[in-house]
C-alpha positions as CSV (number, residue, x, y, z in Angstrom):
1,M,-8.2,-7.2,-10.6
2,L,-5.7,-9.1,-8.4
3,L,-3.8,-10.1,-11.5
4,N,-3.4,-6.4,-12.3
5,L,-1.6,-5.9,-9.0
6,L,0.5,-9.0,-9.5
7,R,1.3,-7.8,-13.0
8,L,3.0,-4.7,-11.4
9,K,5.6,-7.0,-10.1
10,R,7.8,-6.8,-13.2
11,T,10.8,-5.3,-11.4
12,Y,12.3,-5.7,-8.0
13,R,11.4,-2.1,-7.2
14,N,7.7,-2.7,-8.0
15,V,7.7,-5.9,-5.9
16,A,9.2,-4.0,-2.9
17,R,6.8,-1.1,-3.3
18,V,3.7,-3.3,-3.4
19,R,4.9,-5.1,-0.3
20,Q,5.8,-1.8,1.5
21,I,2.3,-0.4,0.8
22,L,0.5,-3.5,2.0
23,N,2.7,-3.8,5.1
24,V,2.3,-0.2,6.1
25,F,-1.5,-0.5,5.8
26,L,-1.4,-3.7,7.8
27,K,0.9,-2.1,10.5
28,H,-1.6,0.7,11.1
29,G,-4.6,-1.6,11.6
30,F,-6.1,-1.8,8.1
31,G,-5.8,-5.6,7.8
32,Q,-9.6,-6.1,7.5
33,F,-9.6,-3.6,4.7
34,L,-6.9,-5.6,2.8
35,E,-8.8,-8.8,3.5
36,Q,-12.0,-7.2,2.0
37,L,-9.9,-6.4,-1.1
38,N,-8.8,-10.1,-1.2
39,L,-5.1,-9.0,-0.8
40,Q,-4.3,-11.0,2.3
41,R,-2.6,-13.7,0.2
42,L,0.1,-11.2,-0.7
43,I,1.0,-10.7,3.0
44,P,2.9,-13.4,4.9
45,F,1.0,-15.0,7.8
46,R,3.6,-14.0,10.3
47,K,3.1,-10.3,9.3
48,R,-0.6,-10.6,9.9
49,I,0.0,-12.0,13.4
50,K,2.7,-9.4,14.2
51,V,0.3,-6.5,13.7
52,L,-1.6,-7.4,16.9
53,G,1.4,-6.1,18.8
54,Y,1.1,-2.5,17.7
55,P,-0.5,-0.4,20.4
56,Q,-1.0,2.6,18.2
57,V,-3.6,0.7,16.2
58,I,-6.0,0.8,19.1
59,E,-5.0,4.2,20.6
60,K,-5.4,6.3,17.4
61,T,-8.5,7.1,15.4
62,I,-8.9,5.7,11.8
63,P,-8.3,9.1,10.2
64,E,-5.2,9.6,12.3
65,R,-3.9,6.1,11.4
66,L,-4.6,6.7,7.7
67,R,-2.8,10.0,7.8
68,I,0.3,8.5,9.4
69,A,0.3,5.6,6.9
70,F,0.1,8.1,4.0
71,S,3.0,10.0,5.5
72,E,5.1,6.9,5.7
73,L,4.4,5.9,2.1
74,G,6.0,9.1,0.7
75,P,5.5,11.7,-2.0
76,S,2.6,10.1,-4.0
77,F,0.5,9.4,-1.0
78,I,1.3,12.7,0.6
79,K,0.1,14.5,-2.6
80,L,-3.0,12.3,-2.7
81,A,-3.8,13.2,0.9
82,Q,-3.4,16.9,0.1
83,L,-5.8,16.5,-2.8
84,L,-8.3,14.6,-0.6
85,S,-8.0,17.3,2.1
86,A,-9.9,19.6,-0.3
87,R,-12.7,17.0,-0.8
88,P,-14.6,16.8,2.5
89,D,-17.7,16.1,0.4
90,L,-16.2,12.8,-0.6
91,I,-14.2,11.6,2.4
92,T,-16.0,13.4,5.2
93,K,-14.7,16.3,7.3
94,P,-12.7,14.2,9.9
95,Y,-10.6,12.7,7.2
96,A,-10.2,16.0,5.4
97,D,-9.1,17.8,8.6
98,E,-6.6,15.1,9.4
99,F,-5.1,15.1,5.9
100,K,-4.6,18.9,6.1
101,K,-2.0,18.2,8.8
102,L,0.3,16.5,6.2
103,Q,3.2,18.7,5.4
104,D,5.1,18.6,2.1
105,E,8.4,19.4,3.7
106,V,10.9,16.6,3.3
107,P,14.7,16.3,3.7
108,P,16.6,17.8,0.7
109,F,18.5,15.6,-1.7
110,P,22.2,16.1,-2.3
111,F,23.5,19.0,-4.4
112,I,25.5,16.5,-6.6
113,E,22.1,15.1,-7.8
114,V,20.9,18.7,-8.5
115,K,23.9,19.4,-10.6
116,K,23.6,16.1,-12.5
117,I,19.9,16.7,-13.4
118,I,20.5,20.3,-14.6
119,E,23.5,19.2,-16.7
120,E,21.6,16.2,-18.2
121,D,18.6,18.4,-19.2
122,M,20.5,21.5,-20.3
123,G,23.3,19.5,-22.1
124,V,26.1,21.8,-20.8
125,P,28.2,22.1,-17.6
126,L,26.6,24.0,-14.7
127,T,29.3,26.6,-14.9
128,D,28.3,27.5,-18.5
129,L,24.8,28.4,-17.2
130,F,25.3,30.1,-13.8
131,S,28.0,32.2,-12.3
132,A,27.0,31.0,-8.8
133,V,24.5,28.5,-7.3
134,D,23.8,28.2,-3.6
135,E,24.2,24.5,-2.7
136,K,21.9,24.9,0.3
137,P,18.3,24.7,-0.9
138,L,15.8,27.5,-0.2
139,A,13.0,24.9,0.2
140,A,12.6,21.1,-0.3
141,A,9.3,19.5,-1.1
142,S,8.2,16.0,-2.0
143,I,8.5,16.6,-5.8
144,A,11.2,19.2,-6.1
145,Q,13.5,21.5,-4.3
146,V,14.6,25.1,-5.0
147,H,18.0,26.7,-5.1
148,S,19.0,30.4,-5.5
149,A,21.5,31.2,-8.3
150,T,22.9,33.9,-10.5
151,L,23.0,33.8,-14.3
152,L,26.1,34.7,-16.2
153,D,24.5,38.1,-17.0
154,G,24.1,38.8,-13.3
155,S,20.4,38.1,-13.1
156,D,19.2,36.7,-9.7
157,V,17.1,33.6,-10.2
158,I,15.8,30.5,-8.5
159,I,16.2,27.0,-9.9
160,K,13.4,24.4,-9.3
161,V,14.7,20.9,-9.7
162,Q,12.8,17.6,-9.5
163,R,13.8,14.9,-7.2
164,P,15.8,12.0,-8.8
165,N,13.5,9.3,-10.2
166,I,10.4,11.0,-8.7
167,K,8.5,10.5,-12.0
168,D,9.1,6.7,-12.0
169,I,8.2,6.5,-8.3
170,I,4.9,8.4,-8.8
171,E,4.0,6.4,-12.0
172,T,4.5,3.1,-10.1
173,D,2.3,4.4,-7.2
174,I,-0.4,5.6,-9.6
175,S,-0.6,2.1,-11.1
176,I,-0.9,0.5,-7.7
177,L,-3.5,3.1,-6.6
178,S,-5.5,2.5,-9.7
179,T,-5.6,-1.2,-9.1
180,L,-6.5,-0.7,-5.4
181,A,-9.3,1.7,-6.4
182,S,-10.7,-0.9,-8.9
183,L,-10.6,-3.5,-6.2
184,M,-12.5,-1.2,-3.8
185,V,-15.3,-0.8,-6.3
186,K,-15.4,-4.6,-7.0
187,Y,-15.2,-5.9,-3.4
188,I,-16.6,-3.0,-1.4
189,P,-19.7,-1.8,-3.4
190,E,-20.5,1.0,-0.9
191,A,-17.1,2.6,-1.7
192,E,-18.5,3.5,-5.1
193,F,-20.2,6.6,-3.6
194,F,-16.7,8.0,-2.9
195,N,-15.7,7.3,-6.5
196,P,-12.2,5.9,-5.7
197,V,-11.4,5.4,-9.4
198,G,-12.3,9.0,-10.2
199,I,-10.2,10.3,-7.3
200,V,-7.1,8.4,-8.5
201,E,-7.7,9.7,-12.1
202,E,-8.0,13.3,-10.8
203,F,-4.9,12.8,-8.7
204,S,-2.9,11.3,-11.6
205,K,-3.9,14.2,-13.9
206,T,-3.0,16.8,-11.3
207,V,0.3,15.3,-10.2
208,R,1.5,14.6,-13.8
209,K,1.0,18.3,-14.5
210,E,3.1,19.1,-11.5
211,L,5.8,16.8,-12.8
212,N,6.0,18.7,-16.1
213,F,7.8,22.0,-15.5
214,I,7.1,22.9,-19.2
215,E,3.4,23.1,-18.3
216,E,4.2,25.2,-15.3
217,S,6.2,27.6,-17.5
218,K,3.1,27.9,-19.7
219,N,1.0,28.7,-16.7
220,I,3.4,31.5,-15.7
221,C,3.3,33.0,-19.2
222,R,-0.5,33.0,-19.1
223,F,-0.5,34.7,-15.7
224,R,2.0,37.3,-16.9
225,K,-0.3,38.0,-19.8
226,N,-3.4,38.3,-17.6
227,F,-1.6,40.7,-15.2
228,A,0.5,42.6,-17.7
229,D,-1.3,45.8,-17.0
230,H,-2.0,45.2,-13.3
231,P,0.0,47.8,-11.2
232,N,0.2,45.8,-7.9
233,L,0.7,42.1,-8.7
234,Y,3.9,40.8,-10.0
235,I,4.5,37.5,-11.8
236,P,8.1,36.4,-12.1
237,K,9.5,36.0,-15.6
238,T,10.9,32.7,-16.8
239,F,14.0,32.0,-18.9
240,P,12.8,29.7,-21.8
241,E,16.4,28.6,-22.6
242,F,16.7,27.1,-19.1
243,I,13.4,25.1,-19.0
244,S,12.9,21.4,-19.3
245,E,10.4,18.8,-17.8
246,R,12.6,18.5,-14.7
247,V,14.1,22.0,-14.4
248,I,12.7,25.5,-14.4
249,V,14.6,28.7,-13.9
250,M,12.7,31.9,-13.0
251,E,13.3,35.4,-11.7
252,R,14.0,35.6,-7.9
253,L,11.6,37.9,-6.1
254,D,12.8,40.3,-3.4
255,G,10.6,40.6,-0.4
256,V,9.2,38.6,2.6
257,R,6.5,36.0,3.0
258,I,3.0,37.4,3.2
259,D,2.6,36.0,6.7
260,D,5.8,37.6,8.0
261,I,4.1,40.6,9.8
262,K,7.4,41.8,11.3
263,G,9.1,41.7,7.9
264,I,6.3,43.7,6.3
265,K,6.5,46.3,9.1
266,R,10.3,46.4,8.5
267,L,9.7,47.2,4.8
268,G,7.3,50.0,5.8
269,L,4.4,48.5,3.9
270,D,0.7,49.0,4.6
271,R,-0.8,45.7,5.6
272,T,-4.4,46.8,4.8
273,V,-3.3,47.7,1.2
274,L,-1.4,44.5,0.8
275,A,-4.5,42.4,1.9
276,R,-6.8,44.2,-0.6
277,I,-4.3,43.9,-3.4
278,G,-4.0,40.1,-2.9
279,V,-7.7,39.5,-2.6
280,D,-8.5,41.7,-5.5
281,A,-6.0,39.8,-7.7
282,Y,-7.6,36.5,-6.8
283,F,-11.1,37.7,-7.6
284,K,-9.8,38.9,-10.9
285,M,-8.4,35.4,-11.6
286,M,-11.6,33.6,-10.5
287,L,-14.4,35.9,-11.6
288,E,-12.8,37.5,-14.7
289,D,-10.0,35.4,-16.1
290,G,-11.4,32.0,-15.2
291,F,-7.8,30.9,-14.5
292,F,-6.4,31.0,-11.0
293,H,-3.3,30.2,-8.9
294,A,-4.7,27.2,-6.8
295,D,-1.9,26.9,-4.2
296,P,-1.9,30.3,-2.3
297,H,-0.2,29.2,0.9
298,P,2.0,31.9,2.5
299,G,5.2,30.5,1.2
300,N,4.1,31.2,-2.4
301,I,3.0,34.8,-1.8
302,F,5.6,37.6,-1.2
303,A,5.3,41.2,-0.1
304,M,7.8,43.1,-2.2
305,P,9.7,46.3,-1.1
306,D,7.9,48.4,-3.7
307,G,4.5,47.5,-2.3
308,K,3.6,44.9,-4.9
309,I,2.6,41.3,-4.2
310,G,4.5,38.6,-6.0
311,L,3.4,35.0,-6.6
312,M,5.4,31.9,-6.9
313,D,4.9,28.2,-7.7
314,F,2.4,27.8,-10.5
315,G,2.3,24.0,-10.7
316,I,-1.3,23.8,-9.4
317,V,-3.9,26.0,-11.2
318,G,-7.6,26.0,-11.5
319,W,-9.9,26.7,-14.5
320,L,-13.5,28.1,-14.4
321,S,-15.7,28.1,-17.4
322,P,-17.8,31.2,-18.1
323,E,-20.9,29.2,-17.2
324,L,-19.4,28.2,-13.8
325,M,-18.4,31.7,-13.0
326,E,-21.9,33.0,-13.8
327,S,-23.5,30.2,-11.7
328,I,-21.3,31.2,-8.7
329,A,-22.4,34.8,-9.0
330,A,-26.1,33.9,-9.6
331,A,-26.1,31.5,-6.6
332,F,-24.7,34.3,-4.5
333,V,-27.4,36.7,-5.6
334,A,-30.1,34.0,-5.0
335,L,-28.7,33.6,-1.5
336,I,-28.9,37.3,-0.8
337,N,-32.5,37.4,-2.1
338,R,-33.5,34.3,-0.1
339,D,-34.8,32.8,-3.4
340,F,-34.2,29.2,-2.3
341,D,-35.7,27.6,-5.5
342,A,-33.4,29.7,-7.6
343,L,-30.5,28.8,-5.4
344,I,-31.2,25.1,-5.8
345,D,-31.5,25.6,-9.6
346,Q,-28.0,27.2,-9.5
347,Y,-26.7,24.2,-7.4
348,I,-27.9,21.9,-10.2
349,E,-26.1,24.1,-12.8
350,L,-23.0,24.0,-10.6
351,G,-23.1,20.2,-10.7
352,L,-23.7,19.9,-7.0
353,I,-27.0,17.9,-7.4
354,T,-27.1,14.8,-9.6
355,E,-30.1,13.7,-11.7
356,E,-30.7,10.9,-9.2
357,T,-31.3,13.4,-6.3
358,D,-34.9,13.8,-5.1
359,I,-35.1,17.5,-5.8
360,E,-38.5,18.1,-4.2
361,G,-37.3,16.3,-1.0
362,L,-34.1,18.4,-1.2
363,R,-36.0,21.6,-1.4
364,R,-37.9,20.8,1.8
365,E,-34.8,19.7,3.7
366,F,-32.7,22.5,2.3
367,K,-35.1,25.2,3.7
368,S,-34.9,23.6,7.1
369,D,-31.1,24.0,7.0
370,I,-31.2,27.7,6.5
371,M,-31.4,28.3,10.2
372,D,-28.2,26.4,10.8
373,F,-26.1,27.4,7.9
374,L,-27.3,30.6,6.3
375,T,-29.2,32.7,8.9
376,P,-26.0,34.3,10.2
377,L,-25.5,35.8,6.7
378,Y,-28.9,37.5,6.6
379,G,-29.3,41.1,7.7
380,L,-26.0,42.0,6.1
381,T,-25.4,43.9,2.9
382,L,-23.8,42.4,-0.1
383,A,-20.5,44.1,0.8
384,E,-20.6,42.7,4.3
385,I,-20.9,39.0,3.3
386,N,-17.7,37.0,3.7
387,F,-17.2,35.2,0.4
388,A,-15.1,32.4,2.0
389,Q,-17.9,31.8,4.5
390,F,-20.4,31.6,1.6
391,L,-18.3,29.0,-0.2
392,D,-17.8,27.1,3.0
393,T,-21.5,27.1,3.5
394,I,-22.0,25.5,0.1
395,T,-19.5,22.8,1.0
396,H,-21.3,22.0,4.3
397,L,-24.6,21.8,2.6
398,A,-23.1,19.5,0.0
399,I,-21.7,17.2,2.6
400,K,-25.0,16.9,4.5
401,H,-27.0,16.2,1.3
402,K,-24.3,14.0,-0.3
403,M,-23.8,16.3,-3.2
404,R,-20.8,16.0,-5.5
405,I,-18.9,19.2,-6.0
406,P,-16.8,19.8,-9.2
407,S,-13.1,19.7,-8.4
408,D,-12.5,23.2,-9.8
409,L,-15.1,24.7,-7.4
410,L,-13.4,22.9,-4.5
411,L,-10.1,24.5,-5.6
412,V,-11.9,27.9,-5.4
413,N,-13.2,27.0,-2.0
414,K,-9.8,25.9,-0.7
415,S,-8.0,28.9,-2.2
416,M,-10.6,31.4,-0.7
417,L,-10.3,29.8,2.8
418,I,-6.5,30.1,2.7
419,L,-6.7,33.7,1.5
420,D,-9.3,34.5,4.1
421,N,-6.9,33.4,6.8
422,I,-4.0,35.3,5.3
423,G,-6.1,38.4,4.7
424,R,-7.3,38.5,8.3
425,Q,-3.7,38.3,9.6
426,L,-2.9,41.3,7.5
427,D,-6.1,43.2,8.1
428,P,-8.7,41.9,10.6
429,N,-11.3,44.2,9.2
430,L,-10.9,43.1,5.6
431,N,-14.2,42.2,3.9
432,F,-13.9,39.9,0.9
433,M,-17.2,40.8,-0.6
434,A,-16.4,44.5,-0.7
435,V,-13.6,43.5,-3.1
436,A,-15.6,40.9,-4.9
437,E,-18.7,42.9,-5.5
438,P,-17.5,44.7,-8.7
439,Y,-16.6,41.4,-10.3
440,A,-19.8,39.6,-9.3
441,T,-21.9,42.6,-10.5
442,K,-20.0,42.6,-13.8
443,L,-20.7,38.8,-14.3
444,I,-24.4,39.2,-13.6
445,R,-24.7,42.1,-16.0
446,Q,-22.9,40.0,-18.7
447,R,-25.3,37.2,-18.0
448,Y,-28.3,39.3,-19.0
449,S,-26.5,41.3,-21.8
450,P,-28.2,41.2,-25.2
451,K,-25.2,39.5,-26.7
452,R,-25.2,36.7,-24.1
453,I,-29.0,36.2,-24.5
454,Y,-28.6,36.1,-28.3
455,N,-25.8,33.5,-28.1
456,K,-27.9,31.3,-25.7
457,V,-31.0,31.5,-27.9
458,A,-28.9,30.7,-31.0
459,K,-27.4,27.6,-29.3
460,N,-30.8,26.4,-28.1
461,V,-32.2,26.8,-31.6
462,T,-29.3,24.8,-33.0
463,D,-29.7,22.1,-30.5
464,F,-33.4,21.8,-31.1
465,G,-32.8,21.7,-34.9
466,D,-30.3,18.8,-34.4
467,F,-32.9,17.0,-32.3
468,L,-35.5,17.3,-35.0
469,V,-33.1,16.0,-37.6
470,T,-31.7,13.0,-35.6
471,T,-34.9,11.9,-33.8
472,P,-36.7,10.3,-36.9
473,K,-33.6,8.4,-37.8
474,Q,-33.2,7.1,-34.2
475,L,-36.9,6.1,-34.1
476,K,-36.5,4.3,-37.4
477,V,-33.6,2.2,-36.1
478,L,-35.5,1.4,-32.9
479,I,-38.6,0.3,-34.8
480,R,-36.6,-1.8,-37.2
481,K,-34.9,-3.6,-34.3
482,A,-38.2,-4.2,-32.6
483,L,-39.7,-5.7,-35.7
484,K,-36.7,-8.0,-36.2
485,D,-36.9,-9.1,-32.6
486,D,-33.4,-7.6,-32.2
487,L,-34.2,-5.2,-29.4
488,H,-32.1,-6.0,-26.3
489,F,-32.2,-4.6,-22.8
490,R,-29.2,-4.8,-20.5
491,M,-29.8,-5.2,-16.8
492,T,-27.2,-5.1,-14.0
493,V,-27.9,-6.6,-10.6
494,T,-25.9,-4.6,-8.1
495,G,-24.4,-6.4,-5.1
496,L,-24.5,-9.9,-6.7
497,D,-20.7,-10.3,-6.9
498,R,-20.5,-9.6,-3.2
499,L,-23.2,-12.1,-2.4
500,I,-21.4,-14.8,-4.5
501,R,-18.1,-14.0,-2.8
502,D,-19.7,-14.2,0.7
503,I,-21.3,-17.5,-0.1
504,D,-18.0,-18.8,-1.5
505,R,-16.2,-17.7,1.6
506,S,-18.8,-19.3,3.9
507,T,-18.7,-22.6,1.9
508,N,-14.9,-22.7,2.2
509,R,-15.1,-22.1,6.0
510,L,-17.8,-24.8,6.3
511,A,-15.6,-27.2,4.4
512,F,-12.6,-26.2,6.5
513,S,-14.7,-26.9,9.6
514,I,-15.7,-30.3,8.4
515,V,-12.0,-31.2,7.7
516,I,-11.1,-30.1,11.2
517,A,-13.9,-32.2,12.7
518,A,-12.8,-35.2,10.6
519,I,-9.2,-34.8,11.9
520,I,-10.5,-34.6,15.5
521,M,-12.7,-37.8,15.1
522,S,-9.8,-39.7,13.4
523,S,-7.4,-38.6,16.1
524,A,-9.8,-39.7,18.8
525,V,-10.2,-43.2,17.1
526,L,-6.4,-43.5,16.8
527,T,-5.9,-42.5,20.4
528,L,-8.4,-45.1,21.7
529,S,-6.8,-47.8,19.5
530,G,-3.4,-47.2,21.1
531,V,-1.5,-47.9,17.8
532,G,2.1,-46.6,17.4
533,G,4.6,-44.8,19.7
534,K,3.4,-42.6,22.5
535,I,3.9,-38.9,23.5
536,F,2.9,-38.1,27.2
537,D,1.2,-41.5,27.4
538,M,-0.9,-40.8,24.3
539,P,-0.5,-42.4,20.9
540,A,1.8,-40.2,18.8
541,I,-0.4,-40.2,15.7
542,G,-3.5,-39.2,17.7
543,M,-1.6,-36.4,19.4
544,I,-0.3,-35.0,16.1
545,G,-3.8,-35.0,14.8
546,F,-5.2,-33.1,17.8
547,I,-2.3,-30.5,17.5
548,M,-3.0,-30.1,13.8
549,A,-6.8,-29.7,14.5
550,F,-6.1,-27.1,17.2
551,I,-3.8,-25.0,14.9
552,L,-6.3,-25.1,12.1
553,G,-9.2,-24.3,14.4
554,V,-7.4,-21.2,15.9
555,W,-6.6,-20.1,12.3
556,L,-10.3,-20.4,11.4
557,I,-11.5,-18.5,14.5
558,V,-9.0,-15.7,13.9
559,S,-10.1,-15.4,10.3
560,I,-13.7,-15.1,11.3
561,I,-13.0,-12.6,14.1
562,R,-10.9,-10.4,11.8
563,S,-13.6,-10.4,9.1
564,G,-15.9,-8.7,11.7
565,R,-18.7,-11.2,11.1
566,L,-19.2,-13.7,14.0
């Protein structure tokens, strides 16, 4: 695995990036972590000693230090932290809460670079595309920045342009992160529960989609189709002739941010109506379309002068399968009916409970958790239940019982919590479930519709038929291998690599100690013999030996202390 990291050093940029990442982690007190990954050899010894002089390593908590380190390391790590902030089930709540503090706002890059990228991708001068472009960006983020402009036909638009070389930077960081994740699994077995390799794969898949503006334009087209007949939600149109992987031009929306209460009052809009429109649109996306805008922060939602709500920035989207949508609705009904067995069954269907989980033990523990997590919801009607609170309850239960939540379900949770906050700012009396009830009811009716039941029965019959056909063949192969003594079983002993590594490290330290002891004994003999020149009335050779033994001994002690194992 270490060779994979060294293999990244094909260019000067990669060499510098690897060193920067390791040095930043070291500076913020993660030297022991790097040693566990066997990466200390890539860091100069003077750097490892220098880190002891940083007071913030002691003063700040580990989540705080990790957040600061990610912030220093730039776009890729900021994006990774934002992804992890929605996964408290994997990284625990303290880390998730700390990562939520990371902002995507970064200094803008020069307009001359904007002009260069647009002209390279479009193949014509900027003046042949736009009659005017505002050189001052409307917003600047880690991946792209946005400028307002006017087309030659007079249409008001915004131009979203990627940062120079951002794709190469992120691809390099993904390679480094993949190697670090593999090293974590190899050298820190307990890290496998957090699935670091899976996290990096999910991150790479998400961020690569964000880097492709052609994919974002497809998302916009799909949303425009889904909301073509919706009277109150507006999706901006795109201009296909002005779209590339690095540039996207779309219609500029008039209006104010959805959290600009004064601006909404100035436009004379009803905040209660706006809140209901926004929440209704999101429940349509999640419980009817199965395709939703997964980044609903206030900067991406606008209140328009005509009373409509407009959405922007479609780089992050979520997908929900029909089965997942049905399971969400069924879990909610089971919760209302206090049918805990049915609720756990739905958790299994949602993927929250793995096959290794002790389900009977979980049922007992789960019921004892009702008092803490779910009792406040009882005594309320379906329309009075807060949907965001319900999803947050699922997350809390998952964290406590070490369940794994599908990423799309966590995107739903994250989006609902943000919407809940925005909705309460607009209308403190807004009730999510009053809006969600028609969609949930429709899903449940569809689940028990004759057509749906027929499709499920047909699928089960087909699966059973395939099982009957393939089982005899598989049994025949198994018996043939058994008769030929060609039946093999593969066993994996977990934790053996770490034991071998610890024994190897202990042996090396023991050998190192013996060498130091030998140097001390030899120096003592030479000192008593009085051979050679003298330093401070002691034989020079003996003095040099004692100094060497002292340095090596201090080095060994520091190494043992930093490993945390005395």
